DODRENTOR-558693 format. One record per residue: residue number from 0; residue in three letters; x, y, z of N, C-alpha, C in turn. Coordinates in nm, 4 decimals. Example, Ala and Ser with C-alpha at 12.3 -4.5 7.8 and 13.67 -1.06 7.14 Angstrom:
<drenpas>
pos code nu nv nw cau cav caw cu cv cw
0 Ala 1.3190 -0.5690 0.7800 1.2300 -0.4500 0.7800 1.3200 -0.3300 0.7800;
1 Ser 1.2850 -0.2250 0.7080 1.3670 -0.1060 0.7140 1.2900 0.0030 0.7870;
</drenpas>
This chain:
<drenpas>
pos code nu nv nw cau cav caw cu cv cw
0 Met 0.7159 -0.5197 1.6079 0.7007 -0.4510 1.4920 0.8410 -0.4762 1.3999;
1 Pro 0.8400 -0.5059 1.2572 0.9622 -0.5205 1.2102 1.0550 -0.3917 1.1933;
2 Asp 1.1597 -0.4187 1.1971 1.2586 -0.2917 1.1698 1.2230 -0.2209 1.0557;
3 Gly 1.1979 -0.0851 1.0564 1.1877 0.0000 0.9332 1.0274 0.0098 0.9008;
4 Ala 0.9379 -0.0596 0.9697 0.7961 -0.0720 0.9300 0.7265 0.0551 0.9904;
5 Lys 0.7884 0.1167 1.0915 0.7197 0.2119 1.1537 0.6924 0.3388 1.0368;
6 Arg 0.7840 0.3776 0.9699 0.7835 0.4840 0.8914 0.6401 0.4603 0.7688;
7 Tyr 0.6612 0.3325 0.7356 0.5435 0.2877 0.6428 0.4217 0.3026 0.7011;
8 Ile 0.4096 0.2392 0.8034 0.2680 0.2462 0.8866 0.2236 0.3918 0.9050;
9 Asp 0.3164 0.4873 0.9695 0.2851 0.6081 0.9699 0.2476 0.6668 0.8373;
10 Leu 0.3044 0.6285 0.7168 0.2488 0.6944 0.5874 0.1111 0.6149 0.5492;
11 Ala 0.0995 0.5018 0.5846 -0.0456 0.4340 0.5687 -0.1533 0.5298 0.6462;
12 Glu -0.1136 0.5564 0.7654 -0.2175 0.6205 0.8386 -0.2224 0.7787 0.8134;
13 Arg -0.1324 0.8253 0.7452 -0.1452 0.9790 0.6930 -0.2457 0.9710 0.5576;
14 Ala -0.2130 0.8640 0.4754 -0.3073 0.8375 0.3717 -0.4479 0.7957 0.3909;
15 Gly -0.4816 0.7764 0.5314 -0.6104 0.7552 0.5628 -0.6405 0.6046 0.5617;
16 Leu -0.5289 0.5061 0.5566 -0.5447 0.3602 0.5375 -0.5161 0.3076 0.7186;
17 Thr -0.5791 0.1746 0.7269 -0.5581 0.1017 0.8377 -0.4588 -0.0102 0.8193;
18 Val -0.3597 -0.0308 0.8669 -0.2621 -0.1271 0.8611 -0.3176 -0.2452 0.9372;
19 Glu -0.3509 -0.3249 0.8771 -0.4010 -0.4689 0.9507 -0.2734 -0.5739 0.9692;
20 Arg -0.1706 -0.5937 0.8940 -0.0689 -0.6832 0.9128 0.0434 -0.6333 0.8433;
21 Val 0.1595 -0.6582 0.8983 0.2960 -0.6356 0.8478 0.3802 -0.7500 0.8428;
22 Lys 0.4571 -0.7806 0.7306 0.5210 -0.8987 0.7171 0.6718 -0.8393 0.6947;
23 Arg 0.7822 -0.9052 0.7263 0.8983 -0.8674 0.6804 0.9727 -0.9754 0.6056;
24 Gly 1.0333 -0.9482 0.5237 1.1421 -1.0477 0.4188 1.2337 -0.9391 0.3730;
25 Arg 1.2607 -0.9525 0.2331 1.3718 -0.8522 0.1802 1.2886 -0.7352 0.1838;
26 His 1.1522 -0.7145 0.1579 1.0826 -0.6074 0.1718 0.9850 -0.6235 0.2581;
27 Leu 0.9062 -0.5079 0.3065 0.8056 -0.5185 0.3771 0.6871 -0.5428 0.2994;
28 Lys 0.5880 -0.6138 0.3587 0.4456 -0.6405 0.3015 0.3348 -0.5765 0.4005;
29 Leu 0.2645 -0.4824 0.3613 0.1739 -0.4031 0.4504 0.0399 -0.4378 0.4029;
30 Leu -0.0390 -0.5104 0.4854 -0.1923 -0.5290 0.4358 -0.2669 -0.4132 0.4797;
31 Cys -0.3145 -0.3285 0.4049 -0.3806 -0.2116 0.4449 -0.5391 -0.2297 0.3884;
32 Arg -0.6285 -0.1503 0.4869 -0.7570 -0.1451 0.4426 -0.7871 -0.0204 0.4260;
33 Ala -0.8694 0.0344 0.3387 -0.9370 0.1811 0.3180 -1.0465 0.1930 0.3868;
34 Ser -1.0966 0.3174 0.3882 -1.2160 0.3538 0.4992 -1.3463 0.2866 0.4328;
35 Asp -1.3348 0.2398 0.2974 -1.4678 0.1814 0.2371 -1.4582 0.0218 0.2555;
36 Gly -1.3488 -0.0359 0.3012 -1.3347 -0.1745 0.3466 -1.2532 -0.2447 0.2198;
37 Arg -1.2184 -0.1744 0.1144 -1.1388 -0.2270 0.0247 -0.9762 -0.2718 0.0892;
38 Lys -0.9241 -0.3616 0.0459 -0.7737 -0.4305 0.1006 -0.6972 -0.4410 -0.0034;
39 Ala -0.5650 -0.3985 0.0449 -0.4573 -0.3872 -0.0702 -0.3352 -0.4336 0.0154;
40 Thr -0.2170 -0.4912 -0.0544 -0.1054 -0.5052 0.0169 -0.0103 -0.4282 -0.0472;
41 Phe 0.0615 -0.3604 0.0265 0.1540 -0.2593 -0.0322 0.3164 -0.3232 -0.0057;
42 Ile 0.3837 -0.3347 -0.1269 0.5407 -0.3766 -0.1074 0.6323 -0.2607 -0.0854;
43 Ala 0.7200 -0.2513 0.0088 0.8158 -0.1322 0.0496 0.9460 -0.1995 0.0790;
44 Pro 1.0411 -0.1305 0.0221 1.1955 -0.1700 0.0487 1.2205 -0.1248 0.2180;
45 Ile 1.2874 -0.1946 0.2855 1.3165 -0.1738 0.4142 1.4140 -0.0343 0.4206;
46 Thr 1.5087 -0.0447 0.3332 1.6231 0.0458 0.3263 1.5879 0.1280 0.1714;
47 Pro 1.5037 0.2162 0.1544 1.4901 0.2528 0.0101 1.6381 0.3330 -0.0401;
48 Ser 1.6657 0.3247 -0.1646 1.7714 0.3785 -0.2091 1.7341 0.5283 -0.2863;
49 Asp 1.6109 0.5339 -0.3240 1.5739 0.6697 -0.3842 1.5354 0.7402 -0.2903;
50 His 1.5785 0.8771 -0.2776 1.5262 0.9587 -0.1794 1.3799 1.0059 -0.1826;
51 Arg 1.3031 0.9611 -0.2944 1.1596 1.0026 -0.2997 1.0759 0.8765 -0.2743;
52 Ala 1.1240 0.7723 -0.2311 1.0684 0.6397 -0.2171 0.9514 0.6517 -0.1257;
53 Leu 0.9834 0.7254 -0.0075 0.8742 0.7215 0.0800 0.7584 0.8267 0.0330;
54 Gln 0.7941 0.9202 -0.0436 0.6739 1.0283 -0.0880 0.6120 0.9568 -0.2050;
55 Asn 0.6781 0.8788 -0.2859 0.6008 0.7841 -0.3915 0.4986 0.6919 -0.3112;
56 Lys 0.5551 0.6420 -0.2208 0.4575 0.5114 -0.1579 0.3394 0.5864 -0.1070;
57 Leu 0.3526 0.7115 -0.0491 0.2420 0.7727 0.0451 0.1667 0.8100 -0.0814;
58 Ser 0.2005 0.8608 -0.2041 0.1055 0.8871 -0.3181 0.0436 0.7551 -0.3669;
59 Gln 0.0924 0.6442 -0.3787 0.0200 0.5093 -0.4041 -0.0949 0.4976 -0.3212;
60 Met -0.0484 0.5137 -0.1686 -0.1683 0.4936 -0.0746 -0.2763 0.5882 -0.0858;
61 Arg -0.2494 0.6977 -0.1218 -0.3609 0.8009 -0.1013 -0.4353 0.7675 -0.2351;
62 Arg -0.3802 0.7348 -0.3491 -0.4713 0.6809 -0.4774 -0.5505 0.5839 -0.4400;
63 Phe -0.4913 0.4949 -0.3772 -0.5658 0.3649 -0.3409 -0.6818 0.3987 -0.2428;
64 Glu -0.6905 0.4982 -0.1398 -0.7823 0.5393 -0.0550 -0.8797 0.6145 -0.1144;
65 Arg -0.8352 0.7050 -0.2281 -0.9417 0.7519 -0.3087 -0.9995 0.6667 -0.3974;
66 Gly -0.9735 0.5576 -0.4045 -1.0250 0.4481 -0.5191 -0.9634 0.4706 -0.6626;
67 Leu -0.8763 0.5357 -0.6705 -0.7993 0.5412 -0.7958 -0.6974 0.4409 -0.8382;
68 Ala -0.7065 0.4167 -0.9550 -0.5827 0.2903 -1.0039 -0.4816 0.3829 -1.0654;
69 Pro -0.3640 0.3376 -1.0756 -0.2576 0.3856 -1.1433 -0.2838 0.4332 -1.2816;
70 Asp -0.2188 0.5461 -1.3312 -0.2792 0.5916 -1.4725 -0.2178 0.4743 -1.5778;
71 Asp -0.1182 0.4297 -1.5567 -0.0561 0.3164 -1.6657 -0.1054 0.1990 -1.6511;
72 Asp -0.2202 0.1571 -1.5890 -0.2687 0.0307 -1.5868 -0.4067 0.0102 -1.6425;
73 Pro -0.4187 -0.0451 -1.7694 -0.5303 -0.0585 -1.8324 -0.6173 -0.1693 -1.7367;
74 Glu -0.5671 -0.2347 -1.6917 -0.6338 -0.3472 -1.5944 -0.7329 -0.3141 -1.4807;
75 Asn -0.7063 -0.1846 -1.4488 -0.7683 -0.1388 -1.3302 -0.7263 -0.2161 -1.1874;
76 Arg -0.5869 -0.2402 -1.1959 -0.5550 -0.2644 -1.0602 -0.5327 -0.1693 -0.9862;
77 Asn -0.5288 -0.1900 -0.8630 -0.5198 -0.1001 -0.7407 -0.3698 -0.0314 -0.7281;
78 Ala -0.3436 0.0433 -0.6410 -0.2290 0.1191 -0.6069 -0.1192 0.0308 -0.5689;
79 Ala -0.1448 -0.0711 -0.5257 -0.0534 -0.1796 -0.4799 -0.0026 -0.2700 -0.5961;
80 Gly -0.0762 -0.2703 -0.7088 -0.0362 -0.3375 -0.8112 -0.1219 -0.4903 -0.8086;
81 Leu -0.2298 -0.5049 -0.7422 -0.2916 -0.6388 -0.7233 -0.4360 -0.6054 -0.7680;
82 Arg -0.4829 -0.7193 -0.8383 -0.5957 -0.7045 -0.8847 -0.6924 -0.7692 -0.7684;
83 His -0.8127 -0.7286 -0.7509 -0.8970 -0.7442 -0.6319 -1.0529 -0.7667 -0.6988;
84 Gly -1.1227 -0.8493 -0.6425 -1.2581 -0.8782 -0.6559 -1.3623 -0.7902 -0.5991;
85 Ala -1.4904 -0.8203 -0.6376 -1.5748 -0.7373 -0.5707 -1.5729 -0.7160 -0.4277;
86 Asn -1.5407 -0.8189 -0.3659 -1.5592 -0.8342 -0.1999 -1.4202 -0.7954 -0.1537;
87 Gly -1.3252 -0.7409 -0.2295 -1.1852 -0.6881 -0.1921 -1.0915 -0.7883 -0.1448;
88 Glu -1.1309 -0.9118 -0.1892 -1.0334 -1.0283 -0.1689 -0.9393 -1.0228 -0.3167;
89 Glu -0.7977 -1.0717 -0.2747 -0.7211 -1.0906 -0.3879 -0.7539 -1.1980 -0.4664;
90 Glu -0.7279 -1.1690 -0.6149 -0.7778 -1.2761 -0.7121 -0.6725 -1.3570 -0.7464;
</drenpas>
């Protein structure tokens, strides 16, 4: 498991998501699946500088699990900022 990934995996599980894959680069990329089968990739810094970064990421994950898009996105992108087709695949 990549360094720093465990705390984000724990966050995803707390939000009700299943983590299918974790990639590490400058940021972590977590491929997560919601209980209804939708998938999204969440990008997270390995060493966040904002003290609320983990809480904000948890909020994004919870919104995705509930099927909600961010308030400020008129194109109905998911909480990870990616657009998905009807079958849950990235477009």
